[in-house]
C-alpha angles and dihedrals in degrees: 000000000000126000120273117204122185103203141166100263128057112259131181120269122197131171099162100064094234104092146314132287123202115238128169146114129208090351098314126116143160121242123188119207110181118224110254114237116225117244119233118239125216090271090054097249126125114258093223094161093063095040098043093221117173113204108224117216112229114248111236115188115233124224090257093052092049089051090052091052091051091051092052092048098041114130093016133108090252096053091119093060113107135167111274123167111242134167088260100045096048092059097057118086122220090249092056095048094046093049091051093046093049091053089047091052093047093054092047095049093046089050094056105269121146121242095253092057090049092049092050092049094049095046092046092051094046091047091050088054090048098252105140130169092053121164119201130190132180105195093174117280099023144046123236120196126181131181115194129166131157118274092015131090116261114250120202136175140186130198125184118217109210101157120079129183141080129286108167095182092056092043090053092051093048090049087054090054091054092047092051092050093050090045091051092241096121134039125210094271093056093040092050092051092050092046092051090050090054092048089054096044121108131212115312095224131036115259093249089060090050092048091048091050090051088050091054089048088052090055091054095045092048090054091046088052092059098267131143133231090276093055089045092055090046091049091054094052095040094048091049091053093045092052092055091044089055091049093051093048092045091056087060090054093244110167117257091246093063092042089057090048092052094045096049093042089056092045092050093048091050091048093049093048091047091055092048101042107024139054090259111115124214093264092055092046091049092052090048093051092040090059090056092046093051094046096046092058115104094249098175090051092047093052094041091050092055091046092050093049093050093043092053101257094124096160092060091042092054094048093047092043091053091053091048091049092052091051092049089048089050090053092050090048091049092051091050091047091050092050090048092051090053098040089120088065108091108228123174110185126169107192092193090061094054121081119195115206124197127216125284119257096265095047091043090056092045092048091049091054093049092046092050091051092048093048092048089059091044091053093048098250122167121257096252091056094058099076090042091053091048092053091047091050092051091049092048093048090051091054092048092049092051090049091049091053088052089057096230097143137261098273096050092043091054091046094051092045090050091048090054090047092048093051095048093044094049093050094043094045092052090051094049096038094238134121117276089223091065088066099033100052098053093039099051091046087055098045113017108045112121094231098153093049093050092046093053092047089054090054088055088052092052091047092048090235117175114260094020093133093053090048091051094049092047093050091051096046093052084088087076087076087065091064092052091051093048092054090050093048092048090052092050095049099039094092095061092041091051092055090054092051091046091054090054097045094052090069114070121205112256091204097056107133112192097164111099122217117234121255119249099263094048092044090056090048091053091050091050091052 
């Protein structure tokens, strides 16, 4: 197998022997340099001096290195993966494997994965390619990877992660790349090509489809927050406008804090004017604005931050938590700014006299299914994930409703519902060879958002009640309990998911071709010789 180097400048890649194709994304590319075979002299010995061939010593993992790999993969679906020298693994240098793994981790983190999932994927890939003794670190906005063994030079790599968000379609495809590598169905050439394609890919759906899906999600959340059909219609239009406002401001590289301020100021102004000059009452306006508040929160980052903190990746958790806190602070600032801009509007609101009522059990389950489908489209999920997310959201909503009827509190209800969702998603994702996040993110947005709590805290804001800011922040941060429940559910379901992965990895692909074909110039040189 030839060397694969993922560098900073686009280089040609060719596996057909007829030419070179340009591949690359953001300055990265894959270049294949076939290993030159030594020619035999008349005496039958390799003329290594003329060919410049360096014999590479096969890496054989020691018992200590295998133990380290098992510790890093413990409790994951790839815990049975261990370093084993193969014809493929012996041909990859440490530099090649580290460069590939860093790019893999960057794509996963920028697509919404938590740090533990990225660590498991990187360690499983490096172990499959017989690179043991790997040290990983996630200091916050970058990935550090070091390979150090005695009698060999230390190899280290760093990759900064500047993009943040959620792209479930890309995350699913990258997860498939990892699964194929661990199952010995793809070599580094194939995996590099697929990874570069994912790095170059754009959004799955046009932005108008995403904005429309978020509008539908706003309708459902407004109804879940105790609103009526008027507040639901207002939530759809307002959410659609806020999405495009965020897109326009984001194109001008305005920081996320000021984008949140502008969006919530506009939402508060619209809500105040609707109360003053339309038939909408304060409760309906609060549910309409609450839907926008809940949906504008960075839900994937909130859940991933809680998962990172519980899983021991505190650096990533602190960085993500700081970003979440700034967005929440921007929302509070925007609400205060909106109220200040409409101070001439006379609003008399008594939060204690308003009672917000959620949906009945049947309509709550129906709304969860619709919200999960809308959020799946908004997050760029594939079509086959949509019905799965809907079923998971209905199941999670049923668990939350049962917990609510048992009067065990909002935080514990959310945590138990998230645990059930995490277990079902982990098992189902392993069976379908997709990422668990592609099921979790749409489902929890449909079933676990604290809509009623946020709506009531907004009523306290409008009524200038003491402690309204603390109530708003607490209602928003209750979503951190979702992350704790997801980690618990993942732990419970990992055993069954691991058995599914083990069954796939026992069967090696008979069509795996790890021998590269020479490029055209080197092929001609071999013919001339």
